[in-house]
N, C-alpha and C positions, 0 to 999 in steps of 0.2 A: 378441435375436439368435439365429438358428438355428445349431446346430453342424453340422459336416460329417457325412454319413452314416457315414463310417468310425469315428466316435466314438459312434455311437448303439447302441441295443440291437438284438439280433437279432430278438426277439419282444417288443415293448413290454408287452403284457398279461402275459405270463409273467414278465417282469422286474419289473413292478409287484407282482405277487402274491408273488414271492420277496422283494422289498424289504420289503414289509409283514411277512412272516413273520420275516425276519432282524431287522428293527427291534424286533419284539415279543420275540423271543428275547433279543436284546441288552439290552432294557429289563428283562426278567426277571432276567438275570444281574447287571445293574447294581443292581437292587433287592436282590438277595441280598447283594451287596457292601455296599450301604448298611446292611442289617440287621446283617451280621456285622462291619462296620468294616474299615478297611485292615489287611492282615496282612503286607504286604511293601513294600520300597522300590519306588517307582513307582506305588503305589496312591494314588488321590486321596482327599481328605477326604470325610467323609460328606455334607457340604453340596454339594460339587461332584458327587458321585455321584448324589444325588437330583435335582439340576438336570439332569444328563445324562439320567437316567431319564425325566424329564418331557419333555425335548427329543426323545428317541427316540419316545415315545408320540405327541407332536404331529406329528412327521415321518411316522410310520406312518399317521396319519389323513389327512395331505395326500396320500400316495401311494395311499391307498385311495380317496379321493373324487375327486381330479383325474383326468381322462381320461389313459390311458397314452400315447396318441399325442401329446398336448400336452406331457406331461412329457418324452417322448423328443425332440421337436423343440427343446425348451428346454434340453436337456442334463441333464435331471433324474437320469438313471441313472448316467452317468459322474460327474456332479457329486456324487451321493450317496457314491460310493466315494472320490473325491478329498477331499471335506470330511471324511468319516469318518476317513480315515487322518491327515489334518492335525490333527483334534481329538484323536485318540488320542495322537499324537506330542507334541502340546502339553501335554496333561494329564500324560503320563509325565515329560517333561522338567521341567515346573514342580514336580512332586512329588519330583524329584531322581533319577530313573532309570527303570528299567523293571521289569516283573515277568512271570511266566508268563501272568497274566491279560491283560495288555496285548498280548502276543504272540499269544494265542489270538484276540483280536479282529482282529488283522491277518490271520490266516489266513482268517477269515470274509470279509474284503474281497476277498482274492485268489480265493477260491472263487466268490464272487458275480460278480466281473468276468469270470472265465474262462468261466463258464456262460452269461452273459447279454449281455456286450458283444461287439461285433465285434473282430476281431483287434487292430487298432490301439489301440482303447480298452482292451482287456484287458491288452495289453503295457504301455501307459502307466501304468495303475493298478498293475500288478505292479512296475514299476520304481520308482514312487513309494513303494510299500509296503516294498520292499527298502531304499531310502534311509532311510525313516522308522525302520525297524527298526534300521539301523546307528546313526542318531542317538541312539535310545533306549539302545542297548547301550553306545556309547562315552561317553555322559553318565554312566552309572551305574557302569561297571566300569573296571578298569585296562586299559590299551591292549592288553596281551598277551591277557588273558582275553576282552576285548571282541572282539578280532580273531578269535579261535578261534570264539566263539559266532556272530559275524557271518558267517563263512565257512559255517558249518553252517546257520544259520537263513536266511541270504540265499539259499544254494543251494537249500534246500528250497522256499522261497517262489517263487524264479525258475523252477525246474523244474516245480513244480505249475502255475504260471500259464501257462507255455508249452505244457505237455501239454494242459491244459484248452482253451486257445485253439485248438490244432491239432485236438483232438477235436471241438470245436464247429464248426470250419470244415469238417471232413469231413462232419459231420452236415448242415450247411447246404447243402453242395454236393449231397449225396444227395437231400435234400428238394427242392432246386431241379430236379434232373434228373427226379425223379418227377413234379413239377408240369408240367414241359415235356412229358413223355410223355403226361400226361393232357390237355394242351391242344393237342397237334399230332398229326394222323393220320400214322402212320409211313409209309404207302404213298404218299400224295399230297402230304404236306407242308401240307395245309390244316388250319385249326383245327378242333377237335372241336365237338360239339353244345353242350357246356357253355360254351365261349367264346362261341359264337353266342348262346346264351340270355342271357348277361350283357350282350352288346352290344345285343341286341334290346330287353331290358328298359330299358336306359339310353336308347336311341333313342326308344322309345315314350313314356317319361316326359317327354321334351323336345319331343315333337311339338306344333307350334303350328298355329293356324288357317291360316297361309299356306304350310304345308309339310306333308309327310307322311312316313311310313315304309313302304317296300315290302319284301316278302319274295318272292324268286324261288326256286321249287323246280324242279329239273330232274333227269331221269335219262336213261340211254342207251336208245334204242329197240332192242328185240330183243337186250338184253344177254345173256340166257341162251344165245342161239344163238351168240354170240361164244365163250363158254366151251365150249359143246358141240362146235362145229365146229373152232375154232382152239386150244382149250386154255385153262386158267385163267390161264396167264402172259399170254396175249394179252388176256384180260379185265382183268388188272391193268394192262397197258400202255394199254388203252383208258381206264381211270380216270385214270391219270397224264397221258395225252394231253389228256383233257377238262379236268382241273384246271389244266394249264398254260395252255390257251387261255383259260379263264375268268379266271385271274389276270391274263393279259395284257390282257384287255378291261375290267378294273376297276381302280379306284384305291383304295389302302389308306386314303386320306383320307376317303372317303365310302362305302366298301363293306367288308363282311366276307364272305369266302368260306369255306364250311365243308363238310366231308364229313359227311353225316348218317348214313351207314351204307349198306352195299351199293354200288349204283351211283348213289345219290341225292346230289346236290350242292345246297347252298343258298347264296343270295347275299342279304345284307342291304344295302339301299340307304337311306342316311340322307338326310333333307331332300330328298325326291324326290316329284314329283307323280305322279298316276296315269298320265298320258300319257307322261311320261318313263320310268317303270318299264316300261311295255309296249314302248316303243321300244328301250330297252336290252336287254330280253329278246329282241326280234327280232334285234338286232345279235349277240347271243350265238349265236342259232340259225344265223345266216348265217356267223359266224366258224367254228363247228364244221363246218358243211357245206363250207366252203372249204378246210379243211386235213385231208386224209385221214390216217388212222392207217397207219403203216408196220408191217406184220406181220413176225414173225420170219423168214419166208421171203422178205421183200423186196417182197411184193405190197402194193398200197394198198387200204385198206378205208375206205369212206366212212361216217363216223359220222353218226348222226342222233339228235337229242335232242328231248324234249318238255318244255315249260316251263309251269309254273303261276305266275301272278302274283297276289299279294294285297297290298292297300294299306290303310293306316289313316291317316286324316287328322285324327284327334282324339287327345288325350292319353289313354293307357290303360295298364293293367298286365296286360292279358289276352293273354298270349302264345298260349294255346291257341286262341283264336278266329282269330288271324292264321295260325297253323300250319294249322288246319283249312281255312280259306279257300284257302290256297295249295295244300294237298293236293287239295282238291276241284277246283281249277282244273287241276292237273296231270293228274288222271284224266280230266277233260273233254277235255284236249288229246289224250290217248291214245285215248279213245273216238271222237274226231273224225277219227282217221286217223294220229296220231303226226306227229312232225316239225313241230310247230306250237306257237303260244303261245295260251294261254287266260288270261283275267283274272277275278278275283273281288275284291270289296271288303269288308273287315272293318268 
């Protein structure tokens, strides 16, 4: 059974690496306790300590060898924290109380959860840890003493867990914002070249004998003159205008529209025959011609584009060949008089 995303790790691979490190450190601490023997109420016997040490090493091996994504989907990371707290509490209560050593292990769990689990999971583990700490304290001490220690220890664990969860949340939002900036062109709202490359690689890998993958490259004819005569803001308006028209003429289910840089726009068409690719390129050409750009002074400017079409009908991972074919076709369209479609086949 898969657990909900809110209880999963933020970055499974990082969580797995930390889990292995923490498990090894804890096994080393347990081994030290096993060598020195119990020194306080709440410490388990040597046999139990060595059994726990062996269990920690075995668990570390599992988290090292099993794929992190599989562990995450199965709830392996929040499960590790929950089981760890439960075992610590059980050992301490069965030994008759608690000790500083047991409390130190609880701090490890809160730190791990705060750094690596999503907010809901981190708060769940922190709450369980505070409850477990209270059980350990009230089992070993008088009520008055246990209450004082619990208020102090529980507050420390709770505040630590909440602060770590908030910090990790802020970091995750920042990383997400940076990724979105890297994936979307700020001016046109189209995806960037790196998104197109990923989509193109995936489409080419799935291309079968009865279908194909097409790449359309287009740019604005005489774009430099728009900037020179009407200003760079008009040039920006022209790019936004072109991008809007292209998006309206394509479907996100079978196409990816990307700004390649400058005034060049690319369209990936999945599961598309050669004839269909050329026909859709001609439709784009007509759509741009049919909707003039409104300049800042209110006058209408008829945009014209040239389009190069490249098509691959076999499975491949060679993006460069397809890009080169589309680029060659685009320049052939420009040499042929602009405002036209030319096709090449990779």
